[in-house]
C-alpha positions in Angstrom: -15.3 44.1 -28.6 -15.6 44.2 -24.9 -15.7 40.4 -24.8 -12.4 40.2 -26.7 -10.9 42.6 -24.1 -12.1 40.4 -21.3 -10.8 37.2 -23.0 -7.4 38.8 -23.5 -7.3 39.9 -19.8 -8.2 36.3 -18.7 -5.5 34.8 -20.9 -2.9 37.2 -19.6 -3.9 36.3 -16.0 -3.7 32.6 -16.7 -0.3 33.0 -18.3 0.9 35.0 -15.3 -0.4 32.4 -12.8 1.2 29.6 -14.9 4.6 31.4 -14.8 4.4 31.7 -11.1 3.2 28.1 -10.6 6.3 27.1 -12.5 8.6 29.3 -10.4 7.0 28.1 -7.1 6.2 24.4 -7.7 8.7 23.3 -10.3 11.8 25.6 -9.8 11.2 26.4 -6.1 12.1 30.1 -6.9 9.0 32.2 -6.1 9.2 35.8 -7.1 5.8 37.1 -5.7 4.2 36.7 -2.3 1.3 34.4 -1.6 -0.9 37.4 -1.2 0.0 38.8 -4.6 -0.6 35.3 -6.1 -4.0 35.1 -4.5 -5.0 38.5 -5.9 -4.2 37.2 -9.5 -6.1 34.0 -8.8 -9.2 35.7 -7.4 -9.3 38.2 -10.3 -9.2 35.3 -12.8 -11.9 33.4 -10.9 -14.2 36.5 -10.8 -13.8 37.0 -14.6 -14.5 33.3 -15.2 -17.6 33.3 -13.0 -18.9 36.3 -14.9 -18.0 34.7 -18.3 -18.3 30.9 -17.9 -18.2 30.4 -21.7 -14.6 31.7 -21.7 -13.3 29.1 -19.1 -10.7 26.8 -20.7 -9.8 23.2 -19.5 -6.2 24.3 -18.9 -7.1 27.2 -16.7 -5.4 27.2 -13.2 -8.9 27.4 -11.7 -9.8 24.0 -13.0 -7.2 22.0 -11.0 -9.2 20.8 -8.1 -12.5 19.0 -8.9 -15.6 20.1 -7.1 -17.3 16.7 -6.4 -16.3 13.1 -5.7 -16.2 10.7 -8.6 -18.3 7.5 -8.7 -15.3 5.5 -9.8 -12.4 5.5 -12.2 -12.6 4.9 -15.9 -10.0 2.5 -17.3 -7.9 3.9 -20.2 -5.4 2.2 -22.5 -1.8 3.5 -22.6 -0.6 4.3 -26.1 2.7 2.5 -25.3 2.6 -0.1 -22.5 4.1 0.9 -19.1 6.7 -1.8 -18.6 8.2 -2.8 -15.2 11.9 -2.9 -14.7 14.2 -5.8 -13.7 16.0 -5.4 -10.4 19.6 -5.8 -9.4 21.0 -5.8 -5.9 24.8 -5.8 -6.3 27.7 -4.3 -8.3 28.3 -7.8 -9.8 24.7 -7.9 -11.1 25.1 -4.4 -12.6 28.2 -5.6 -14.4 26.3 -8.6 -15.8 23.7 -6.2 -17.1 26.5 -4.2 -18.8 27.8 -7.3 -20.4 24.4 -8.0 -21.9 24.2 -4.5 -23.3 27.7 -4.6 -24.8 27.0 -8.0 -26.4 23.7 -6.8 -27.9 25.1 -3.6 -29.2 28.0 -5.5 -30.8 30.7 -3.4 -29.0 29.2 -0.1 -30.3 30.1 2.8 -27.9 27.4 3.6 -25.4 26.8 5.6 -22.2 24.4 5.4 -19.3 22.2 7.9 -17.5 21.7 7.1 -13.8 18.7 8.6 -12.0 17.2 8.3 -8.6 14.6 5.5 -8.2 11.7 7.3 -6.6 9.6 5.3 -4.1 6.2 6.5 -5.4 3.5 5.7 -7.9 4.2 5.5 -11.6 1.7 7.4 -13.8 1.3 8.4 -17.4 0.4 11.9 -18.6 -1.2 12.4 -22.1 -0.8 15.8 -23.9 -2.4 16.8 -27.2 -0.8 19.8 -29.0 0.7 20.8 -25.7 -2.6 20.7 -23.7 -3.1 18.1 -20.9 -5.7 15.5 -21.8 -5.6 13.0 -18.9 -3.4 11.1 -16.4 -3.5 7.4 -15.6 -2.0 4.9 -13.2 0.3 2.1 -14.5 -2.5 -0.5 -13.9 -1.5 -3.8 -15.6 0.9 -2.0 -17.9 -1.6 -2.0 -20.8 -4.4 -0.2 -19.1 -4.7 2.0 -16.0 -7.1 4.0 -14.0 -7.9 7.5 -15.2 -7.1 9.6 -12.1 -6.9 12.9 -14.0 -9.1 14.8 -11.4 -6.7 13.7 -8.6 -3.6 14.5 -10.6 -5.0 18.0 -11.3 -4.5 18.8 -7.6 -0.7 18.5 -8.1 0.3 22.0 -9.0 3.7 21.0 -10.5 1.9 19.2 -13.4 1.5 21.8 -16.1 -1.9 21.9 -17.8 -0.1 23.1 -21.0 3.4 23.1 -22.3 5.5 26.3 -22.0 5.0 27.9 -25.4 8.6 29.1 -25.4 10.0 25.6 -26.2 11.2 25.0 -29.7 8.7 22.4 -30.7 5.6 21.1 -29.0 4.7 17.4 -29.9 1.4 16.8 -31.6 0.7 14.0 -29.1 2.9 12.8 -26.3 2.7 10.4 -23.4 5.0 11.3 -20.5 5.9 9.0 -17.6 6.4 10.2 -14.1 6.4 9.3 -10.4 3.9 10.8 -7.9 5.3 10.9 -4.4 4.7 12.3 -0.9 7.4 14.1 1.0 8.5 12.8 4.4 7.2 15.8 6.2 3.8 15.6 4.7 3.6 11.9 5.4 4.5 12.4 9.0 1.9 15.2 9.3 -0.9 13.1 7.7 -0.1 10.1 10.0 -0.3 12.3 13.1 -3.7 13.4 12.0 -4.8 9.9 11.3 -3.6 8.7 14.7 -5.5 11.6 16.4 -8.6 10.5 14.6 -8.1 6.9 15.7 -7.4 5.7 12.2 -4.8 3.3 10.9 -1.7 5.3 9.9 -0.1 4.7 6.5 2.9 2.3 6.5 5.1 4.5 4.3 5.0 7.5 1.9 4.6 5.3 -1.1 1.4 3.7 0.3 0.2 7.1 1.3 0.6 8.4 -2.2 -1.0 5.4 -3.8 -3.9 5.5 -1.4 -4.4 9.2 -2.1 -4.6 8.7 -5.9 -7.3 6.1 -5.4 -9.5 8.5 -3.4 -12.7 9.4 -5.1 -12.9 13.0 -3.8 -10.1 15.3 -5.3 -10.8 17.9 -2.6 -9.3 15.4 -0.1 -6.5 14.6 -2.5 -5.6 18.3 -2.7 -5.0 18.3 1.1 -2.4 15.4 0.7 0.0 17.8 -1.1 1.3 15.2 -3.5 4.2 16.1 -5.9 5.7 14.6 -9.1 8.9 14.1 -11.0 8.7 13.5 -14.8 11.4 11.0 -15.8 10.6 9.6 -19.2 8.7 9.2 -22.4 6.1 6.6 -23.5 5.0 7.9 -26.9 5.9 11.0 -28.9 4.5 12.2 -32.2 5.8 15.4 -33.8 9.1 15.8 -31.9 12.4 13.8 -32.0 15.1 13.3 -29.3 18.4 11.6 -29.8 19.4 11.1 -26.2 17.6 10.7 -22.9 19.5 13.7 -21.5 18.2 15.8 -24.4 14.7 14.8 -23.4 15.2 15.7 -19.7 16.5 19.2 -20.7 13.5 19.7 -23.1 11.0 18.7 -20.3 12.5 21.2 -18.0 12.1 23.9 -20.6 8.6 22.8 -21.3 7.6 23.4 -17.6 7.9 19.9 -16.2 9.5 19.0 -12.9 12.6 16.9 -13.6 14.8 15.8 -10.7 18.2 17.3 -11.0 20.1 14.4 -9.4 21.0 12.4 -12.5 24.4 11.7 -14.0 25.8 10.8 -17.4 28.2 7.9 -16.9 30.7 6.7 -19.6 31.0 3.2 -18.2 29.6 0.8 -15.7 32.3 1.6 -13.1 31.0 5.2 -13.1 27.5 3.9 -12.7 28.4 1.8 -9.6 30.3 4.7 -8.1 27.3 7.1 -8.5 24.9 4.4 -7.1 27.1 3.9 -4.0 27.3 7.6 -3.4 23.5 7.9 -3.2 23.1 5.0 -0.8 25.0 7.0 1.8 23.2 10.4 1.3 19.6 9.4 0.4 18.5 10.3 3.9 19.1 14.0 3.1 16.4 14.0 0.5 12.9 15.3 1.4 11.4 12.2 -0.4 12.0 8.5 -0.3 14.2 6.6 -2.9 14.8 2.9 -2.8 17.5 2.6 -5.4 18.8 4.0 -8.7 17.7 3.5 -12.3 20.3 2.9 -15.0 19.4 3.6 -18.6 21.2 3.5 -21.9 21.3 7.2 -23.0 21.0 6.9 -26.8 17.3 6.3 -27.8 18.2 4.6 -31.1 20.4 2.1 -29.2 17.4 1.5 -26.9 15.4 0.4 -30.0 18.3 -1.9 -31.0 18.3 -3.5 -27.5 14.4 -3.9 -27.4 12.5 -5.4 -24.6 11.3 -8.7 -23.1 7.5 -9.2 -22.6 7.9 -7.5 -19.2 10.9 -5.2 -19.1 13.2 -3.1 -21.3 16.7 -4.6 -22.0 18.1 -1.1 -22.0 17.4 -0.2 -18.4 17.7 -1.8 -15.0 17.0 -0.8 -11.4 19.6 -1.1 -8.7 17.9 -1.6 -5.3 19.7 -0.5 -2.2 20.3 -3.1 0.5 17.8 -3.2 3.3 18.4 -0.1 5.5 19.9 -0.7 8.9 20.3 1.6 11.9 22.0 1.5 15.3 19.8 2.5 18.2 19.3 1.8 21.9 16.9 -0.6 23.6 15.2 1.7 26.2 12.9 -1.1 27.5 11.5 -4.5 26.8 7.7 -4.9 27.3 5.3 -7.8 26.8 2.3 -7.8 24.5 -0.6 -10.2 24.9 -2.1 -11.4 21.6 -5.7 -12.4 21.0 -5.0 -16.1 21.6 -3.0 -15.3 24.7 0.4 -15.5 23.1 3.0 -13.5 25.0 5.4 -11.5 22.7 8.3 -9.5 23.9 8.8 -6.1 22.2 11.9 -3.9 22.3 11.1 -0.2 22.9 13.7 1.6 21.0 15.2 5.1 21.0 13.4 6.5 18.0 15.4 6.2 14.7 14.5 7.0 11.1 14.5 3.9 9.0 13.2 3.3 5.4 10.8 6.2 5.4 9.4 6.2 8.9 10.4 6.6 12.5 10.9 3.3 14.2 10.4 3.2 18.0 9.7 -0.5 18.6 10.6 -3.9 17.2 9.4 -7.4 17.9 11.7 -9.8 19.6 9.3 -12.7 18.6 9.8 -14.9 21.7 12.0 -15.5 24.7 14.2 -18.0 22.9 15.0 -15.1 20.5 16.0 -12.8 23.4 18.3 -15.6 24.6 19.8 -16.2 21.2 20.5 -12.5 20.6 21.4 -11.9 24.2 19.6 -8.6 24.0 19.4 -6.5 27.2 17.7 -3.3 28.3 20.2 -0.5 27.5 21.9 -2.4 24.7 22.8 -0.8 21.4 21.2 -2.9 18.7 21.1 -3.0 14.9 17.6 -2.7 13.5 16.4 -3.5 10.0 13.0 -3.2 8.3 12.2 -6.6 7.0 10.6 -6.0 3.6 10.9 -2.3 4.5 7.8 -2.7 6.7 8.4 -4.8 9.8 11.1 -3.5 12.2 13.4 -6.4 13.3 16.4 -6.5 15.8 19.3 -8.0 13.9 21.9 -8.1 16.6 23.5 -6.5 19.6 26.6 -4.2 19.4 28.2 -6.0 22.4 31.4 -3.9 22.1 29.4 -0.8 23.0 28.2 -2.3 26.4 28.9 -0.3 29.5 28.0 -2.9 32.1 24.8 -1.0 33.1 22.6 -3.1 30.7 19.9 -5.2 32.4 18.8 -8.7 31.4 15.1 -9.3 30.9 13.8 -12.2 33.0 11.4 -14.8 31.7 7.9 -13.7 33.0 5.9 -16.1 35.1 2.5 -14.2 35.0 0.5 -12.3 32.4 1.2 -8.5 32.6 -2.5 -7.8 31.8 -4.3 -10.0 34.3 -1.6 -11.6 36.5 -2.6 -15.1 35.5 0.0 -17.8 35.5 1.6 -18.3 32.0 1.8 -21.7 30.3 3.9 -23.2 27.6 3.0 -26.3 25.6 5.7 -29.0 25.3 6.0 -28.6 21.5 5.9 -24.8 21.5 8.3 -22.0 22.1 5.6 -19.4 23.0 4.3 -18.6 26.4 0.5 -18.2 26.7 -2.0 -16.6 29.0 -5.0 -19.0 29.1 -7.4 -16.6 31.0 -10.3 -16.0 28.5 -11.2 -12.9 30.6 -7.7 -11.3 30.2 -8.3 -7.6 29.3 -5.4 -7.6 26.8 -6.9 -10.5 24.9 -10.3 -9.0 24.9 -9.1 -5.9 22.9 -7.1 -8.1 20.5 -10.0 -10.5 20.0 -12.4 -7.6 19.3 -9.9 -6.0 16.9 -9.6 -9.4 15.1 -13.4 -9.9 15.0 -13.9 -6.4 13.5 -11.0 -6.6 11.0 -11.3 -6.4 7.3 -10.9 -10.1 6.5 -13.3 -11.1 9.4 -16.5 -9.1 10.0 -15.2 -6.0 8.3 -16.6 -3.4 10.7 -15.3 -0.2 9.2 -14.3 2.4 11.7 -13.7 0.0 14.6 -9.9 0.5 14.9 -7.5 0.4 17.9 -8.4 3.8 19.3 -12.2 3.1 19.3 -11.8 -0.4 20.7 -9.5 0.8 23.5 -12.1 3.3 24.6 -15.0 0.9 24.4 -13.2 -1.6 26.5 -11.6 0.9 28.9 -15.0 2.5 29.6 -16.6 -0.8 30.2 -19.0 -0.5 27.2 -17.9 -3.9 25.8 -16.4 -6.9 27.4 -16.4 -9.3 24.4 -17.3 -9.2 20.7 -20.9 -10.0 21.2 -21.2 -6.7 23.1 -20.5 -4.8 19.8 -24.0 -5.6 18.6 -25.6 -4.2 21.7 -24.0 -0.7 21.4 -26.4 2.3 21.2 -25.9 5.7 19.8 -25.5 7.2 23.3 -22.7 4.7 24.1 -20.7 5.6 21.1 -21.2 9.4 21.4 -19.5 9.2 24.8 -16.2 8.4 23.1 -13.5 11.0 22.4 -13.5 12.6 19.0 -16.7 10.8 18.0 -19.2 13.2 16.3 -22.8 12.2 15.7 -22.1 11.4 12.0 -19.1 9.2 12.9 -21.2 7.4 15.5 -24.0 6.8 13.0 -21.4 5.4 10.5 -20.0 3.0 13.0 -23.5 1.7 14.0 -24.3 1.3 10.3 -21.1 -0.7 9.7 -22.0 -2.9 12.7 -25.5 -3.6 11.4 -24.1 -4.3 7.9 -21.7 -6.9 9.3 -24.6 -9.0 10.5 -25.3 -10.3 7.0 -21.7 -11.4 6.3 -21.1 -15.0 5.0 -20.8 -17.7 7.7 -17.1 -18.3 6.9 -16.3 -14.7 7.9 -18.0 -15.2 11.3 -16.2 -18.5 11.9 -12.8 -16.8 11.2 -13.8 -13.8 13.3 -14.4 -16.0 16.4 -10.6 -16.2 16.7 -10.3 -20.0 17.1 -6.7 -20.9 17.4 -5.2 -22.3 14.2 -8.4 -21.5 12.2 -7.5 -19.2 9.3 -9.5 -17.8 6.5 -9.3 -20.9 4.3 -10.1 -23.4 7.1 -13.0 -21.2 8.2 -14.4 -21.5 4.6 -13.9 -25.3 4.7 -15.8 -25.5 8.1 -18.6 -23.2 6.9 -19.1 -25.3 3.7 -19.1 -28.6 5.6 -21.3 -27.7 8.5 -23.5 -24.8 7.2 -24.1 -23.4 10.7 -22.4 -22.5 14.0 -24.8 -24.9 15.7 -23.6 -27.9 13.8 -20.0 -26.9 14.0 -20.2 -26.4 17.8 -21.6 -29.9 18.2 -18.8 -31.6 16.2 -16.3 -33.9 18.0 -12.6 -34.3 17.2 -13.2 -37.4 15.2 -15.8 -35.8 12.9 -13.6 -32.7 12.5 -10.5 -34.7 11.6 -12.5 -36.6 9.0 -12.8 -33.4 7.0 -10.2 -32.9 4.4 -7.7 -30.1 5.3 -8.6 -30.2 9.1 -5.8 -31.8 11.0 -5.8 -33.1 14.6 -4.2 -30.0 16.1 -6.8 -27.7 14.6 -9.6 -30.2 15.4 -8.6 -30.2 19.0 -8.5 -26.4 19.1 -12.0 -26.2 17.6 -13.4 -28.7 20.0 -11.8 -26.9 23.0 -13.2 -23.6 21.8 -16.8 -24.8 21.7 -16.4 -26.8 25.0 -15.7 -23.6 26.8 -18.8 -22.4 28.7 -17.8 -18.7 28.4 -17.4 -18.9 24.7 -20.8 -20.6 24.3 -22.4 -17.8 26.3 -20.9 -15.2 23.9 -22.2 -17.2 20.9 -25.7 -17.3 22.4 -25.7 -13.6 22.8 -24.5 -13.2 19.2 -27.3 -15.4 18.0 -29.8 -13.1 19.7 -28.7 -10.1 17.6 -30.0 -11.6 14.3 -26.4 -12.1 13.0 -26.1 -14.7 10.3 -25.2 -18.0 12.1 -26.0 -20.4 9.3 -25.7 -20.5 5.5 -26.5 -23.1 2.9 -25.0 -23.4 -0.5 -21.8 -21.5 0.3 -20.1 -23.1 -2.6 -21.9 -23.2 -6.0 -22.5 -26.7 -7.1 -21.3 -27.0 -10.7 -19.9 -23.4 -10.4 -17.9 -21.7 -13.1 -14.6 -22.7 -11.4 -15.7 -26.1 -10.0 -12.5 -28.0 -9.0 -10.2 -25.4 -10.6 -7.1 -24.0 -9.0 -6.8 -20.2 -9.3 -3.9 -17.9 -8.3 -4.4 -14.2 -7.5 -1.4 -12.0 -7.7 -0.8 -8.3 -7.4 -3.1 -5.6 -6.1 -6.7 -5.7 -7.3 -8.7 -2.4 -7.6 -12.1 -3.7 -6.5 -11.3 -6.6 -4.2 -9.0 -7.3 -1.2 -7.1 -10.6 -1.7 -9.4 -12.4 0.8 -12.5 -11.1 -0.9 -11.3 -12.3 -4.3 -10.4 -15.8 -2.9 -13.8 -15.9 -1.3 -15.4 -15.4 -4.7 -13.2 -18.2 -6.2 -14.5 -20.6 -3.5 -18.1 -19.6 -4.0 -17.7 -20.5 -7.7 -16.4 -23.9 -6.7 -12.7 -23.2 -7.2 -9.7 -23.5 -5.0 -7.5 -20.4 -4.4 -3.8 -21.3 -4.5 -0.7 -19.3 -3.5 1.6 -20.9 -6.1 1.5 -21.3 -9.9 1.8 -24.9 -11.3 0.9 -26.7 -14.5 -2.4 -27.5 -12.8 -3.4 -23.8 -12.3 -6.5 -23.0 -14.3 -5.7 -19.3 -14.6 -3.9 -16.5 -12.9 -5.7 -13.2 -12.0 -3.1 -10.4 -12.4 -3.6 -7.1 -10.6 -1.2 -4.2 -10.3 2.5 -5.1 -9.8 1.9 -8.9 -10.0 5.5 -10.0 -9.5 7.2 -13.2 -10.5 4.1 -15.4 -10.6 3.2 -13.9 -14.0 6.6 -15.0 -15.4 6.1 -18.5 -14.1 2.6 -18.6 -15.5 3.9 -17.6 -18.9 6.7 -20.2 -18.8 4.1 -22.9 -18.0 1.6 -21.7 -20.5 -1.0 -20.9 -17.8 -3.8 -18.5 -18.8 -3.5 -15.0 -17.4 -6.5 -12.8 -17.0 -7.0 -9.3 -15.7 -9.4 -8.1 -13.0 -12.1 -7.1 -15.5 -12.3 -10.6 -16.9 -12.3 -12.0 -13.4 -15.3 -9.8 -12.6 -17.2 -11.2 -15.5 -16.5 -14.8 -14.5 -17.5 -13.9 -10.9 -20.7 -12.3 -12.2 
């Protein structure tokens, strides 16, 4: 009898906590203090610790997992998670409306218009009102089971509110996980302090967080969610999408309030236009609007293509532009000595992040734009990632603006700058230039080169500035005491960096060749050279004639390779590298008679287990040829997440499409 009393008390506490979670995380209307909430939570935790057999999977105490996972299981969606076609203008929205009208045979219809959240699409599965699991979109058919990470999102209810009229027997809900702008800025500040690469935008931060194996870290990322739709439903019926949204709110789910029922396409366009102007006021990022036919039976009539529903479309906002001021123009020196002018801008918020600099590419571009220090300029994020100066607001000039003169010497080493007759770029040709040293080391350690994890900009700057390394060979002579001298470098971090350096010694030869930073030698040509010569020794002894005799190595690249190995300083560095037991030769880089011998393979989308360069490297090892475009000669296409238009082209040409799991089997 006492056990029954304890069980009732525990359930009452759970219900009280759930009610307050809903008020705080979903409705943003807390009615008790954090201290009062903590008292309820602690009391429940104490009772569960004393009675572990009475713990339920939907208890609020079960949200954050205790240990990192070894990986993510792959689960199948009951109904495929389709992607959506995009439109970019009012005219294209009207074309969509014409198709809807034609297919509905002039039957009356209306649209629901919602915000297009710039986050990560997920699917939540509930059985009799209790949460079973959550998964990413994946390839649309299957996704990663990220339930433990999603449990850290307090606005996801672990069970339906029992006050709703009818709870479905089984339901698959669709939503968008996102990160607020404030949380994104806070996380990036912490990453920069730790010398880590900051996230590019909140969407990348949210996606990266969901792929972390330790839910305790995910919990610190303070992710949130909006539920916006239905995949599958058994045991409950809805006539309209607006009815579904109201039901979801009653059931305890977080539904964004900024949606509108529009009677015609003109109303849709007006609502879309209104949000383009005021989206900056939101605490989260949106990149457009989603237009959906409201009636669910009409959606069935309209159906879908193999990729997208015919009853919905996304309207993407034009690339965001902003007006700001050029406070200065500075010069950056790249790893090959290329001089790049960069505009230092008065900070301005643009497409999810604060922009304070933008590349001006070269000095011809400065002349073309006629950009001056003090000018007001229009800035855009190209592809919402790279800031770019579009033009100058010349009518806003005051006469105090200053032209930027063409530099004659390198800002880092004062060496005279040179320009080749057939090039726009200015170059510093001093191999000892300190700016080039840092860039060359960063390139050498980068993911697609030697992949030395932990050796980012902050660490490299300190190592060079403190005189601990002068070139990339010095990396392999670092000791624990050297690294521990660096700021914010604890013993464990230092040990991890040394371990990553040691691990990189066994990389394939093509990675080392690419890492050397030879001008014009990219990842693919590094592979070709490694396969042909099999060692740095043989490559360094090759003349221009021998190099140009290799398919895919042209005269410009051949001259650059020859110049690199003719340089005495470079050869000294290579000698010191060879003395560290780094892999300088490798036979049989490409498998003779491999599974993909002579076959063209296209990789598209984001793969879970491989970077693009790693996957292409595997294709080459199996005798195949990675390609960037789909043609009738393509052997197959490997489709990752969000694969894009290449999939449609492959389907049109009848080219075989495989997923990552099948690719892994082929790669062994």
